[in-house]
NUVOLO-519648 format. One line per 8 residues: number of its first residue (from 0); their letters; for each residue y, x, z of C-alpha. Coordinates in steps of 0.05 Angstrom, whole numbers, plus 5000, padded with zeros to 4 digits. Example, Ala and Ser with C-alpha at 12.3 -4.5 7.8 and 13.67 -1.06 7.14 Angstrom:
% NUVOLO-519648
0 = AS = 4910 5246 5156  4979 5273 5143
END
This chain:
% NUVOLO-519648
0 = MRARFILI = 7731 5580 1855  7662 5580 1885  7635 5624 1827  7693 5673 1839  7673 5676 1915  7600 5690 1899  7619 5743 1850  7664 5779 1900
8 = RCIPLALV = 7606 5776 1953  7557 5805 1904  7598 5866 1878  7586 5908 1944  7512 5894 1942  7510 5915 1869  7547 5979 1883  7496 5996 1941
16 = IVIFVFLI = 7438 5985 1892  7468 6026 1838  7480 6085 1888  7408 6083 1913  7382 6077 1843  7421 6137 1823  7396 6178 1883  7325 6156 1875
24 = NNNLYVDS = 7325 6173 1799  7363 6241 1811  7309 6259 1864  7253 6243 1815  7285 6283 1761  7290 6344 1806  7219 6338 1830  7194 6327 1759
32 = RKQSSNST = 7231 6389 1734  7198 6432 1789  7128 6409 1769  7138 6412 1694  7106 6467 1651  7114 6489 1579  7050 6456 1559  7054 6387 1529
40 = ADQQSVSE = 6989 6369 1563  7016 6388 1632  7079 6349 1621  7039 6288 1603  6996 6295 1664  7056 6301 1707  7085 6237 1677  7022 6200 1690
48 = AYSNELVG = 7018 6224 1761  7089 6200 1775  7076 6131 1741  7014 6123 1785  7049 6147 1850  7107 6096 1841  7058 6041 1857  7033 6068 1924
56 = ESFSETII = 7060 6106 1987  7098 6160 1947  7146 6108 1922  7163 6087 1995  7172 6163 2011  7216 6169 1952  7260 6109 1977  7262 6141 2045
64 = EGFNNFNN = 7285 6208 2016  7341 6170 1978  7366 6140 2043  7363 6211 2074  7402 6240 2013  7453 6187 2019  7459 6198 2095  7467 6273 2087
72 = LFKSRAYP = 7531 6259 2046  7563 6238 2110  7534 6285 2160  7572 6344 2131  7638 6307 2147  7619 6277 2215  7642 6333 2264  7693 6388 2246
80 = ISKANNTV = 7670 6454 2272  7739 6472 2297  7739 6410 2341  7671 6420 2365  7691 6491 2389  7741 6463 2435  7699 6404 2461  7653 6400 2517
88 = LYESLSLT = 7600 6349 2499  7576 6297 2549  7503 6326 2551  7531 6389 2581  7563 6356 2642  7528 6339 2706  7522 6267 2728  7577 6274 2781
96 = TSNLEMSA = 7622 6336 2769  7648 6376 2828  7720 6355 2819  7700 6282 2823  7669 6295 2890  7730 6334 2914  7773 6275 2892  7729 6220 2930
104 = YLCAKNKN = 7780 6212 2986  7831 6186 2937  7791 6122 2932  7782 6114 3007  7813 6053 3041  7823 6029 3113  7772 5979 3138  7827 5925 3150
112 = ESTHTLVG = 7851 5932 3077  7835 5877 3029  7829 5927 2971  7778 5910 2919  7801 5934 2852  7812 6004 2823  7855 6011 2761  7840 6078 2723
120 = FISKADSF = 7892 6100 2674  7865 6146 2621  7920 6195 2611  7932 6259 2573  7951 6321 2612  8022 6329 2582  8038 6255 2587  8084 6265 2646
128 = ERRKFIRE = 8136 6213 2625  8083 6160 2614  8056 6171 2683  8125 6170 2715  8140 6104 2680  8075 6072 2703  8088 6095 2776  8158 6062 2773
136 = TLAKQILS = 8131 5995 2744  8060 5974 2740  8036 6019 2795  8085 5987 2843  8058 5919 2825  7987 5944 2838  8003 5974 2905  8045 5913 2928
144 = SKQKYLFF = 7980 5870 2919  7943 5922 2961  7900 5947 2904  7888 6019 2879  7908 6059 2817  7890 6130 2796  7903 6170 2733  7845 6208 2700
152 = VAESLDET = 7867 6275 2668  7829 6328 2632  7843 6402 2627  7896 6428 2577  7887 6491 2539  7958 6507 2559  7958 6536 2631  8030 6517 2643
160 = INELVDEE = 8015 6443 2633  7958 6449 2682  8003 6478 2734  8053 6424 2723  7999 6371 2732  7979 6407 2798  8051 6402 2822  8050 6327 2798
168 = FETNEDIV = 7986 6316 2840  8015 6347 2904  8075 6299 2897  8037 6236 2885  7962 6246 2899  7942 6197 2845  7908 6241 2794  7832 6257 2785
176 = RLDFIEDY = 7825 6321 2748  7765 6323 2700  7732 6389 2682  7731 6384 2608  7779 6402 2552  7836 6354 2536  7818 6331 2466  7818 6267 2425
184 = YNLTLKSI = 7741 6275 2416  7733 6275 2489  7767 6204 2502  7696 6174 2513  7683 6227 2568  7744 6203 2606  7719 6131 2606  7649 6155 2627
192 = AFLQYFKA = 7681 6198 2682  7722 6140 2709  7659 6096 2716  7621 6153 2747  7679 6163 2797  7683 6087 2812  7605 6084 2823  7603 6145 2866
200 = NCKDYKYA = 7665 6140 2908  7690 6066 2911  7630 6031 2937  7671 5981 2977  7709 5958 2914  7687 5899 2871  7725 5913 2807  7744 5969 2759
208 = IKLDDDVF = 7797 5962 2706  7804 6018 2654  7872 6022 2620  7906 6073 2575  7972 6101 2596  8007 6069 2537  7984 5999 2553  8025 5952 2602
216 = LNWYML = 7984 5900 2636  8015 5835 2662  7987 5847 2732  8011 5781 2764  7979 5740 2709  7915 5778 2719
END
């Protein structure tokens, strides 16, 4: 049984070694082809040069090149161009976006209130039913304990959805609109924006809780 366990543990390591040996050997083969000539003497000198270099720094460089080749296999699949075109990367956003400043009053509280926690729901623009359900259930529990909740919603590519979100905000005043495109690849931006909003506008609060709009928290147990 122990021998089987050791064998299973060794298989992944063996596969990694085989892959890197293949990449390194393939790299050496390509380089030797470039430097070879028709002359037998030249071929022999190239062969001797490689055998000497494998002992020193060139061998380390070859290994590093093997790692780079292996890494490049994944780089080409990392980020689809179609998604990148519809996505505003975090580096292009200012530290505190203008709409976060405009929404600062949503976090304000009266001095005599015991509010110390902001619950931020990360929500998709067209998730109207989810937000409605939360308002009728969990949000009521949060408000009954004199705490605060807000939804954080990005911009939809569909202007009709954006207009409906505007109407929803006018009715409930519990939505922070974020100035980047609503996209799966921007979910991290919503979390960052929530923390930015909390830090900039909720200085009298002690706690921030980030939830998705498809998660139901047992508020009273918390």
